[in-house]
Structures are given as structure tokens and as C-alpha cells.
N, C-alpha and C positions, 0 to 999 in steps of 0.2 A: 361421582356419577360417570358411568361409561358413556361412550359416544352415542350408541343407538337409543337408549332411553332419553337422552338429552334431546336428540333430534325429534323423537316422538312428542315430547312435551312442548317443543317449540312450535310444532305445526308445520305444514308443508312450505308456506311462504317464508316464515322466519328461518326454517331449517336451511333452505337454500342460501339465504343471506348469511347465516352462521357459517356454512361450509365455505362460502366465498371469503369471508373475513378471517376464518380460523388461521390460515397460514400467515396472514399479516400479524395477527395477535401473537402467534408463536414466534415471530421474528422481533416482536417489540422490545425484548430485553437484549437482543443481539445486534440487529441491524436497523439503522434509521435511514429512511429515504429523504434526502434533502434536495429540493430544487435549487439549482445554481443560477441558470439563465436559460434562455430559449434553447431547447433541444438537449440540455446537459443537466445531469443529476449526479450528486454524490451519494454513495451508499456507505454509510458511516458505521464501522464496527467499533467494538469496545477498545479501550486503551490499556486493558489488563493483559496478563499472560495468556497464552494459548490454553484452551481447556476443552473438555468434552462438550460443553454447551456452545462455545463459539466456533468450534470445528476449525480452528486456526484462522478464522476471519477477524482477527484482532487488528484490523487495519481499515483504511478507507479505500474504496473502489470508485470508479467513475463509469458513467454510462452516457453515451452520445447517441441520440436517436435521429435517424433520417427516414425519409419516405421509402428508402430501399433497404432498410435494415438498421440494426444497432451495432455499435462498437463498444465493447466492454474493456475498460482499462483495469487490468489485473483480474485473474480468474477465481481467486479464493485459494485457501490453503489446503484443501483436500477435495476429494470427489464429493463428499456430502456437503462440504462447505460451499462448493460451486453450485450444488443443487439449491442450497439455501439462498444464495445470491440470485439464482434464476427465479425463485419464488418472489423475491423482492422486485426483480425486473418486471414480473408479470403484473405488479401493482402500478407500473408506470406505462407499459406499452405491450402490445401484442406482436410487435415487430420481432422477427428472429434475430438473434445475435449472429452477425455475419463474420465479425473479426474480434479477436481477443488480443490485446496488447499486453505483453509482459514488460513491466517497467524496470525489472531488476532480477536479482538472484535470491532474494529472501523467499521463504517457503510460500507465503500467501501471495506472492507475485507470480507463482508459476505452477505449484503442485495441483491446482485444479484444472490444468490444461486438458487432461484426458477426458474429463466430463464434457467440456465444450467441443472438443474434437469429435466426440461421439454424437453431438448435436449438429455436426456439420460446419462448425465455425473454423475459420483459418486463424492460427496463432502466429503472432509476429513478435520478434524480440531481437535485440542487438546480439551480434555474434559474441560479444564479451559477456553478456548475460547468460547465454547458453553455455559458454565455457565454465562460468561460475556455477551455474546450476548443475552441470555434469560433475564438477569437482566436489560439490557439497551435498549431492542428492542422498547418498547413503547416510551421512550424518544427520541431515534434516529429517529423513524418514524415521531414523531411530529415535530422535528427539520427540517427534510428533507421536510415535507409538506410546511413549511414556505420558504425554500430555492428553492425548485424545482417546486412548484405548480403542474400543471398537468403532469410535468415530472416524478412525482412519481407514476402515474397511472400504475396499474398492479403489483406493488411491494407489496409483503407480506413476513413477516419473515419466512424463511425456514432454517432449521438447518442441520448439517452435517449428512450424511449417515453412516460415519465411524468416530469414535473418538479414541483417544489414550491418554495415560498419559504423556509419555516423548518422545517416539520414534515411528516412523512409516516408513516403507520402501515400495516403489513402484519399481517393476521391469517391465519396459514397453519397448518393442522393443529393448531389449538388453542394455538399459540404466538404471542404478541404481539411484534412487532418494530417498534421505533420508530427513525426516522431523523431526526436533528436537525442543522440547519445554524445555527450561532450566530455566523458571521462569518468573516472571512479569517484563515487560519493559514498553513500552508505554501503553499496556493493560495487564491484568492478564494472558491471554492465548497466548501471542505472541510466534510464532515459526519461525525458519528460515529453508530454503530448500537448501540442499547441493547436488550438482551433481558432485561426485568425478572425474569421467572420463573427465569432462570439467573444473575442478578446478574452479567451479562457485558456489557462494552462492547467494540466493535470500532472502532478509532479512525481507520483510514487514517493519513494523514500528519500528523495532529495530534500523534501520539506516535511518536518514534523511540527504540528502546533498542538498546544494544550498539554502535551506530555513531552518529557525530555527525550531527545533523540538517542539512539544507540550507536556508539562508536566502538567498533570491534576489530578483530583481526582482518576482516574483509573490507574495512573502511579505510579512507585516507582523508584526514581533515583538510590538508592544504588543497588537494584536488577538489574536495567537496565544496570548498568556498568558491573555487573557480567555476565549477558547474553551476552553483547557485547564481553567481553573477551573470553567467550566460543566459540562464532562465529569466532572471530579473530584467535583463536588457530588453525583453519583449514588452515590458510594461503592461502586464495583464490587468484587466479590470476585475477578473474573477480567478480564484485559485483553489483547486481541489488538492489538498495535501495527501501525503501517504498515510498520515495518522492525524486524526482530529477532523472537525467539521470544515466545510468549505468556508473560505475566508478571503482576505485580500493580501496583497503583497507586503503591506506594512507589518501585519501580524506575522506573516511567514518570516520576514526579516528579523523581527524581535525574537521569535521563539527558536529559530534555526540558525540563521547567519550570524547574528550577534553572539549566540552561544559558541559557535565554532571559532569566532574571532577571539573571544575571551579564553577559550580552551588553549588555543595556540599561544596567545600572549603569556598566559600564566605558566604553561609548561616551558615555553621558551625561557622565561625568567628563571624558572627552577633549574633548568639545565645550565644556564649561564652562571648561576650561583653554586654550581657543583652538587646540586641535589640529585637523588637517584629515584628509581621507580617506586620504591617504598614510600617516598615522600609525596608522590604525585597525588594521591587521594586527598591530601590536606590543602591543596591549592584552593583559592577563594572562588567558588562558583555560586555564592549565595544570592547573587542577583537573579538567578534562575530557579531558585527554590520554589517558586510558585508553580512550576510545571509538575504535572503528575509523573510519578516514577522517579522523581529526583533522587530520593534516598537510595533507591535500588541501583541506579545507573551512574550517578555522578562520579563516584570513585573509580569504577571500572572504565568509564570514558577517559578519565585522566591518565590512568595507567596505559591504556591503549594509545593515547596520543603521545605519551612519553616514548613508547616503543617506536612509533612512526617517526618521531622527530630526533631521536637520539643520534642518528648518524647522518642527518641531513647536511 
């Protein structure tokens, strides 16, 4: 049935309700809005590959709402993906998005910037993230063109309005929001966002839960562990990861930190025994087979870790 006959059949009152709810229903298979604590929400995307349906929003995003406007943690992976997130935000608040934080250099952490800048938002990122974004923009756009097709229409690389080296603080609506870059993790410019009054950290790709993390050429396992430890030292009561639903520090440690420790230990032993990169995928990672994407990523993660550790 087309839209107009459906509206006529619903009648004027139900039709208005249907039009209000329709965008939420359209998001139901892509984004889930999860309350975390006072003023903070997780907008949880799927844990699958980028595709024309999710518009490169295959990640978790964060929203912090204050009386003076909202702060979005990560903008979405495309112009249309950012618009999808905006629709989700409108189910939470009517406050405008004043600031958008890029937590790193992965596509869904920054390629939606242009959309939000067009809405008047200020984009903030670490200088290291912007350098990484600049270096990989062409490659990421080419990859997304294959995954999204026309879903990439309107997307152009747009970089942060404000950059920082290690720390940046926002004070908005009486809420202090601290952004901290402590080194390379999944990408060179990864940052986490700390809201001390809410005991909540939003980690970007420093933390993956429910699915296996990705360790690639842009990553560094040893530094990633150090960055995780710095984030964990805050002892957050609530944690919004870069992938997966909002959770606690214990689960973040199990699904991310413990995996990184195992990866380094197993690859270190392989190198010590004279093994080579061809042997790397066979290391024992079975303790983490419960994580989604394990079969697709475990072997690649091991080979990337070997390359990172071979000349340490």
C-alpha cells in the first residue's frame, strides 16, 4: 500500500500518530535508542558490515543532552547516516546538537561531519584523528561507495572545527564534558569522552563489546592496552562502547582488554618460538569465540598483531 491511501484509511488522528512514529519504525532495524543514565543515551547500530541499509552506521554513538543543547559523540558514517541519527535524536530531545565529537578516524566516527556542520554544530576531534582522517579519506570514501551505493550521496570529507592534542573540555548547560586522547588504539587519534557528574565514559573504538574488535594497519595493540587502562582508571559506573550496547567496565574489560592481552601473549610466544606471520591465524583465540564476527576477524587480527610486534 502506498503512503497516501494508508493515511486516508487511518483517519486524521491516527494518521498524525503514524507519521510521527514512522521514522522510529524505519530505524527499528538499524538504530536502537538505549537510555544509559541521566542526560545520556546510547544510539546503538548493528554489528554487521557497512551496507546500504545501515548507511555506515554499524557502530554505537552517544548523546549527551543539556538545557543548552546536545552533544553527539560521533556523527555517523555518511551524510544520510547522520540524518538517520538525527531522526533517532528527535525521539529523545528537541534540543539542537551544538557539538559533535569525533572519537577517532574510522569512517563512522567522522564522515557524517558535513551534515552536522550544515545544522550549525561545531565538530571537535584530536589533531591525531584529523591527520588519520585526512590520510585515509580517499580510501574510506572508495570503500563506502562499494558498500553503500547511492546511500553515499551527499557525503564529502569534512574535518573538525576545533582540534586538540591531548585534552579538551566542554561546559554546556552546567555539565562538564572532558575529551581525552591518550594515544593510538583502534586508530591513531582515538579519544574517550568522560562526563564526571554522570560517572559515564563514551569510548568510541577503544572498547568493543558483543563483537570482536578489529586490529588493523591503523591500530596498535600495545598502545591500545595502555589507552584502555587510562580510560579504566576513571572507574566509570556506565560505559558506552564504540560497538555494542551500553554496559559496564567489567564487560568492556572481558570483551576488549582481555582479548588484547591474549593477542599479545599468543603472538609474543609465536615470535619467541620462531613462528612467522603465516602461522599467526592459528594462535589460540578460542576463549573469545563467543564474540560476533570472530570467524571473520580473528585471523586478520593475529596477522596484524604479528606485524606490529615483529620488530619491537
